[in-house]
C-alpha positions in Angstrom: 38.0 -32.4 151.1 37.2 -35.7 149.4 37.3 -33.9 146.0 40.7 -32.5 146.9 42.0 -36.0 147.5 40.6 -37.4 144.3 40.9 -34.7 141.7 44.7 -34.5 141.2 45.3 -38.2 141.2 42.6 -38.4 138.5 44.5 -35.9 136.4 47.6 -38.0 136.8 45.7 -41.2 136.0 44.7 -39.5 132.7 48.3 -38.8 132.0 49.2 -42.4 132.8 46.7 -43.6 130.3 48.8 -41.9 127.6 51.6 -44.4 128.6 49.5 -47.5 127.8 52.0 -48.9 125.3 54.6 -49.2 128.1 52.5 -51.3 130.4 52.7 -54.5 128.3 56.5 -54.0 127.7 56.9 -54.2 131.5 54.8 -57.4 131.8 51.3 -55.8 132.5 48.2 -55.4 130.5 47.6 -52.3 128.3 44.1 -52.2 129.6 45.5 -51.5 133.1 46.5 -48.1 131.9 42.9 -47.1 131.5 41.7 -47.9 135.0 41.8 -44.6 137.0 43.9 -44.7 140.2 44.8 -48.4 139.7 46.9 -47.4 136.7 49.1 -45.3 139.0 49.6 -48.2 141.3 50.7 -50.4 138.4 52.9 -47.6 137.1 54.6 -47.3 140.5 55.4 -51.1 140.3 56.8 -50.7 136.8 59.3 -48.0 137.9 60.3 -50.0 141.0 58.4 -48.0 143.7 57.4 -50.9 145.8 57.1 -49.1 149.1 53.5 -48.5 150.3 54.2 -44.9 151.2 55.2 -44.1 147.6 51.6 -44.8 146.5 50.2 -43.0 149.5 52.1 -39.8 148.5 50.5 -40.1 145.1 47.1 -39.4 146.7 48.2 -36.9 149.2 47.0 -33.5 148.0 49.6 -31.3 146.2 52.6 -33.4 147.3 51.3 -35.8 144.7 52.1 -33.3 141.9 55.8 -33.6 142.7 55.5 -37.4 143.0 53.8 -37.7 139.6 56.5 -35.5 138.1 59.1 -37.9 139.4 57.1 -41.0 138.4 56.9 -40.0 134.7 60.6 -39.2 134.7 61.4 -42.6 136.2 59.3 -44.3 133.5 61.3 -42.6 130.8 64.5 -43.8 132.4 63.1 -47.4 132.4 63.2 -47.1 128.6 66.8 -45.8 128.5 65.8 -42.1 128.1 68.4 -40.2 130.1 69.1 -37.0 128.2 68.2 -33.7 129.9 65.7 -32.7 127.2 63.8 -36.1 127.4 63.7 -35.9 131.2 62.1 -32.5 131.1 59.7 -33.6 128.4 58.6 -36.7 130.4 58.1 -34.7 133.6 56.3 -31.7 132.2 54.5 -33.1 129.1 53.9 -36.8 129.7 50.7 -36.7 127.6 52.7 -35.7 124.6 56.1 -37.3 125.2 55.0 -40.9 125.9 52.7 -41.3 122.9 55.5 -40.0 120.7 58.0 -42.3 122.3 55.5 -45.2 122.0 55.9 -45.0 118.2 59.5 -46.2 118.5 60.9 -49.6 119.3 61.9 -49.3 122.9 62.8 -51.9 125.5 61.9 -52.0 129.1 64.8 -52.1 131.6 63.8 -53.1 135.1 65.2 -50.4 137.4 65.8 -53.0 140.2 68.3 -55.0 138.1 69.6 -52.5 135.5 72.8 -50.5 136.1 72.1 -47.0 134.9 74.9 -44.9 133.3 76.8 -42.5 135.6 76.1 -38.8 135.4 78.7 -36.1 134.6 79.0 -33.3 137.1 77.3 -30.8 134.8 74.3 -33.1 134.4 74.3 -33.8 138.1 74.0 -30.1 138.9 71.3 -29.5 136.2 69.2 -32.3 137.7 69.6 -31.0 141.2 68.6 -27.5 140.1 65.7 -28.8 138.1 64.3 -30.8 141.1 64.8 -27.9 143.5 63.1 -25.4 141.2 60.2 -27.6 140.4 59.6 -28.6 144.0 59.8 -24.9 145.1 57.4 -23.9 142.3 54.9 -26.5 143.3 55.0 -25.5 146.9 54.8 -21.8 146.1 52.0 -22.1 143.5 49.7 -24.7 145.2 50.6 -24.9 148.9 52.4 -22.1 150.7 53.9 -18.7 150.0 55.7 -16.1 152.0 54.5 -12.4 152.1 55.6 -9.3 153.8 53.2 -6.8 155.4 54.1 -3.5 153.7 51.5 -1.2 155.4 49.7 -0.7 158.6 46.2 -1.4 157.5 45.9 -4.5 159.7 47.8 -3.0 162.7 48.0 -4.5 165.4 46.6 -7.9 164.3 49.3 -7.9 161.6 52.0 -5.3 161.8 54.2 -3.5 159.3 57.3 -5.6 159.0 55.6 -8.9 159.7 56.7 -11.8 157.5 53.8 -14.2 156.9 53.5 -17.8 155.8 50.3 -18.0 153.8 48.4 -21.2 153.1 46.8 -21.6 149.7 45.5 -25.1 150.3 42.9 -24.2 152.9 40.5 -22.5 150.5 41.9 -24.4 147.5 44.8 -23.2 145.3 44.1 -21.4 142.1 45.7 -22.4 138.9 47.8 -19.5 137.6 46.0 -17.2 135.2 49.4 -16.3 133.7 51.4 -19.6 133.2 54.4 -18.1 131.4 56.3 -16.2 134.0 59.7 -15.7 135.5 59.9 -18.0 138.6 59.7 -16.8 142.2 58.9 -13.2 141.5 55.5 -11.5 141.3 54.9 -8.9 138.6 58.3 -7.2 138.0 61.7 -8.7 137.1 64.4 -8.5 139.7 66.7 -5.5 139.5 64.3 -3.6 137.3 61.7 -1.0 138.2 58.9 -1.6 135.7 59.9 -4.6 133.5 57.1 -7.3 133.5 58.1 -10.7 134.8 55.4 -12.4 132.7 54.0 -12.8 129.2 50.3 -12.0 129.1 49.6 -14.6 126.5 48.2 -17.2 127.0 45.7 -16.3 129.8 44.0 -19.2 131.6 40.5 -18.8 133.0 39.7 -19.0 136.7 40.0 -22.5 138.1 40.4 -23.3 141.8 41.1 -26.8 143.2 38.9 -27.9 146.1 40.2 -26.9 149.5 39.9 -28.2 153.0 37.8 -25.4 154.4 35.4 -22.7 153.2 36.0 -19.0 153.3 34.7 -17.8 156.6 33.5 -14.4 157.8 36.2 -12.6 159.9 39.1 -14.6 158.5 42.2 -12.6 157.7 42.6 -13.1 153.9 45.3 -12.5 151.3 43.9 -11.5 147.9 44.9 -9.7 144.7 44.1 -6.0 144.8 40.9 -5.6 142.7 41.6 -2.0 141.7 45.1 -3.0 140.5 43.9 -4.1 137.1 45.0 -0.8 135.5 47.6 1.5 137.0 50.1 4.3 136.4 53.7 3.1 136.0 54.8 5.9 138.4 52.3 5.5 141.2 51.7 1.8 140.8 49.1 0.6 143.4 50.0 3.3 145.9 47.5 5.6 144.2 45.1 3.7 142.0 44.5 4.6 138.4 40.9 5.3 139.2 41.8 7.7 142.0 44.1 9.5 139.6 41.5 10.0 136.9 39.0 11.2 139.4 41.6 13.8 140.5 43.3 14.8 137.2 40.9 13.5 134.5 41.3 10.5 132.2 42.9 12.4 129.3 45.7 13.9 131.4 46.5 10.6 133.2 46.6 8.6 130.0 48.8 11.1 128.1 51.0 12.8 130.7 53.9 10.3 130.7 56.2 12.8 132.6 54.1 12.7 135.7 52.2 9.4 135.4 54.4 7.2 133.2 52.8 4.6 131.0 49.4 3.2 131.9 49.7 -0.6 132.2 47.3 -3.4 133.0 47.9 -6.6 135.0 46.1 -9.9 135.0 44.4 -11.1 138.2 47.2 -13.2 139.6 49.8 -10.5 138.9 48.1 -7.7 140.9 49.5 -6.6 144.2 48.8 -8.9 147.2 46.8 -7.3 150.0 45.8 -8.7 153.4 42.6 -7.6 155.1 39.9 -9.1 157.3 36.8 -10.6 155.5 33.9 -8.7 157.0 31.0 -9.8 154.9 30.2 -12.9 152.8 28.2 -13.1 149.5 24.6 -12.2 150.3 25.3 -10.4 153.5 23.8 -7.0 154.2 26.6 -4.7 155.5 26.2 -1.3 157.2 28.7 0.9 159.2 27.2 3.2 161.8 29.5 5.6 163.6 32.5 3.3 162.9 30.7 0.1 164.1 30.1 -2.6 161.5 26.8 -4.4 161.4 26.2 -7.6 159.4 22.6 -8.6 158.6 21.4 -6.2 161.3 23.7 -7.4 164.1 26.9 -5.9 165.4 29.8 -7.6 163.6 33.1 -9.0 165.0 35.2 -6.4 166.8 38.9 -7.4 166.4 40.7 -7.2 169.8 43.5 -5.0 168.4 41.3 -2.8 166.1 42.7 0.7 165.8 41.1 4.1 165.1 42.3 7.7 165.0 42.1 9.6 168.3 42.4 13.4 168.9 44.8 13.8 171.7 45.2 17.1 173.6 48.2 17.6 175.9 49.2 20.3 178.4 52.4 21.0 176.5 53.3 21.4 172.8 55.4 18.3 172.0 55.3 14.5 172.5 58.4 12.5 173.5 59.1 9.8 170.9 60.0 7.4 173.7 56.5 7.7 175.1 55.0 6.9 171.7 57.4 3.9 171.4 56.4 2.7 174.9 52.8 2.6 173.9 53.6 1.1 170.4 52.2 4.2 168.6 53.9 4.5 165.3 51.4 6.7 163.4 50.3 10.2 164.1 50.7 13.9 163.4 50.3 17.3 164.9 47.2 19.3 163.9 47.1 23.0 163.3 46.6 23.5 167.1 50.0 23.4 168.9 49.0 21.1 171.7 46.8 18.7 169.7 47.7 15.5 167.9 46.0 12.8 165.8 47.3 9.4 167.0 46.4 6.0 165.7 45.8 3.3 168.5 43.4 0.7 169.8 40.9 1.4 172.5 42.9 -0.2 175.3 46.0 1.9 174.4 43.9 5.0 174.1 42.5 4.5 177.6 46.0 4.0 179.1 47.4 6.9 177.2 44.7 9.1 178.5 45.9 8.4 182.1 49.3 10.0 181.4 49.8 13.2 183.4 50.6 15.3 180.4 47.4 14.3 178.5 44.2 16.4 179.1 41.9 14.6 176.6 41.7 11.6 174.3 38.7 11.4 172.0 38.0 9.0 169.2 37.4 10.6 165.8 34.2 9.6 164.0 33.1 11.1 160.7 29.4 12.0 161.2 26.8 10.6 158.8 25.8 14.1 157.6 29.4 15.0 156.7 30.2 16.0 153.1 30.6 12.8 151.0 33.9 11.9 149.4 34.3 10.9 145.8 36.9 8.4 147.0 34.3 6.3 148.9 32.8 3.4 147.1 30.8 3.4 144.8 32.4 6.8 144.0 29.0 8.4 143.2 28.2 11.2 145.7 25.0 12.1 143.9 23.2 8.8 145.0 25.4 7.5 147.8 26.5 10.1 150.5 28.7 7.7 152.5 32.0 8.0 154.4 34.4 5.7 156.2 32.5 5.7 159.5 28.9 5.8 158.1 28.4 3.5 155.1 25.6 1.5 153.5 23.4 -0.5 153.9 24.8 -2.5 151.0 24.1 -6.2 149.9 27.2 -8.1 148.9 26.8 -9.7 145.4 26.3 -13.5 145.3 26.7 -15.9 142.4 23.4 -16.7 140.8 21.5 -13.9 142.5 19.7 -11.4 140.3 19.4 -7.7 141.2 17.4 -4.9 139.7 19.6 -2.2 138.1 19.0 1.3 137.1 21.0 4.5 136.6 20.6 5.4 140.3 22.2 2.2 141.6 24.4 1.0 138.7 27.5 2.4 140.3 27.3 -0.4 142.9 27.6 -3.1 140.3 29.4 -1.6 137.3 32.8 -3.0 138.1 31.3 -6.5 138.8 29.6 -6.3 135.4 32.5 -5.0 133.3 35.9 -5.5 135.0 35.3 -8.7 136.8 32.7 -10.5 134.7 33.8 -9.0 131.3 30.6 -7.6 129.9 30.0 -4.3 128.2 27.9 -1.7 129.9 26.4 1.4 128.4 23.8 3.9 129.7 21.9 5.7 126.9 18.8 7.9 127.4 18.5 6.7 131.0 18.4 3.1 129.9 21.0 0.4 130.7 22.5 -1.9 128.0 24.6 -4.9 128.8 26.4 -6.5 125.9 24.2 -4.3 123.6 20.9 -5.5 125.1 18.6 -3.3 127.1 18.0 -4.7 130.6 16.8 -3.7 134.1 18.4 -6.6 135.9 21.7 -8.5 136.3 22.6 -12.0 137.5 26.0 -12.3 139.1 28.4 -14.8 137.7 30.5 -15.3 140.8 30.7 -14.6 144.6 32.1 -11.4 146.1 33.4 -10.5 149.5 33.8 -7.3 151.6 37.3 -6.7 153.1 38.3 -4.1 155.7 41.5 -3.5 157.6 41.6 -3.7 161.4 43.3 -0.3 161.4 40.0 1.4 160.4 41.2 4.9 159.8 44.4 4.0 157.9 43.3 1.3 155.5 42.6 1.3 151.8 39.9 -1.3 151.7 36.5 -2.2 150.3 35.1 1.1 151.6 37.2 2.7 148.8 37.3 0.2 146.0 34.4 -2.1 146.6 33.9 -5.9 146.4 36.6 -8.6 146.1 35.7 -11.3 143.6 36.3 -14.9 144.6 38.8 -15.4 141.8 41.1 -12.8 143.5 41.3 -14.8 146.8 44.8 -16.2 147.4 44.8 -17.8 150.8 44.9 -17.4 154.6 47.9 -16.2 156.7 49.0 -19.1 158.9 51.6 -17.4 161.2 54.2 -14.7 161.5 57.6 -16.3 161.0 59.7 -13.1 161.4 58.9 -9.5 162.4 60.9 -6.3 162.4 59.7 -2.9 163.6 60.9 -0.7 160.8 59.9 2.5 162.6 62.2 1.8 165.6 64.6 -0.6 163.9 64.0 -3.5 166.3 63.2 -7.2 165.8 59.9 -8.1 167.5 60.8 -11.4 169.1 57.3 -11.6 170.7 55.6 -11.8 167.3 57.5 -14.9 166.1 55.1 -17.7 165.3 52.1 -15.4 166.1 48.9 -16.8 164.7 46.7 -14.0 163.3 43.0 -14.2 164.4 
C-alpha cells in the first residue's frame, strides 16, 4: 500500500523536474525542481493552489493522475499559454513540452493577480469535453470499470444480466498493453461487427501498479480470456480457435473464410473479459474428485450458490415454465426419455424441487473417473491425461521462479505457459524438448498463474478447458451489482441491486 501511495507522485515529481526553468521565474530556486515530492508542493504554490487538500490529492492514489494533469496545464497558463494545442501538450506530454517552452523567453504571470483572457463558446466546449474524457479515461483505466455478465458460468453468485462495478485498484491497475485505442470501447469499434478499435503497435509490456490487497483464493476475479489470443472472426470467443482446430483441423480453419472468417489475434488487454472464481493460487496442488475440489489435499471452498446438473424424473411428460421460474431455474433440456430432464440448479433448490408432487427423482450428475476422456479437457492430451470435468488432476499450479521437470509425457501441461504467455519457442524432436533452440529437461516459470472455475460447475468454460490464467491477464475484482435484469423472464431483479459477490 505504501508503494501505491509513493510511486505515482514520484512519476509526477520526475515530470516536474523537467519544468525546472519555470521555478526561478516564479521566485523559487531551480534546485527545488529536483527534490522529489517537495517539487510538487512548490509547483502547487506557483500555480496558486494554496489549499492543503490540493496537495493531499496529489498523493492520493490514482486521483493524483488527474490532479497532476491539471497542475501542468495550470503551469502552462501561468506563462500565457492558452491555445488548445498547448494545453493538450502540457497535460499529456509535460516532459517534452516544458523543456521546449523553456528555450523561449517567457514571463510568469501570477494566477492570483492576473486576469486571464475570456474563452469563446467553442473553446469552452472543447475544454469541458477534454476534461470529461480524460477524467473518465483515468477512472476506467486505473480505478473502476463496468461490466455485464453475459453468461451463466457464475450462476447464482453472479447471474446473467448482472451489471457489475469492478475495482482495478485492489490488486493494482495494469498499464494498458495497447495504448493507442478508441476510448471507452473494448476491442471492436461501435456500430461495426469486426473492425478493431485499437492499433496493435506499439505494444507495452506488462506493468502493474501496487495494489491495496493481494489476490486471494476464492475471490471472484475479472480477467482477460487466456484462450482469446487467436480466434475465428465468425465464432469469436464463443468457440475458441483451439477448439475449432481440434474439431476441423488447422488447415481448414485457417483457409475456410466462408465458415470461419479471418483468423485474428488480440493483445492481452483486448481479449474478452471473463469472471470466474479463483480456485487455486500459484504453487497449489489442485484435484477434483467426483465434482468436489481439493486444494493441497483439503476440501476447497464450496460456494453457497454453486450449481450442478441434475437428472430430474417426473410422473408426466412436461414441465410448467411457471414452476421453473418459481424455482429460478433458467437452464435445462429434455433428454431422449419423455419424462426425464436435465436441470441446472444448486443443492438447496434441488432438494426443494424434489419435494414437488410431480417429481419422482432428482439425482446429481457426476462424470465418473473412468469415463472416456474428452479432448476438450485441459491439457487436451487424452493419451497422458484421462481427465474430465468432475474428476481432474492432481495438478500443481505454476509459480514464478519455480523450476519443473519437463518431458514429452507432461509437456502439454506447460506448453502454453512456455510459448503463448512467456513468448519462447518450443520444439519436440526425437523425443527431446528444445526451448529457444536449446535442448532441456526443465523449465523455470517467469510469472505466476492461477486456476479459475465458475460456480455453475456444469455450465462453465473455465480452467478445466483452457488451463491456467497468467497474472498479466488479471483485471480486478467485482465490487457490487449495480443493476440486474433477468433476460430469460424479462424482469428487473430489484433484490440484486447493490449485491456484493462473495
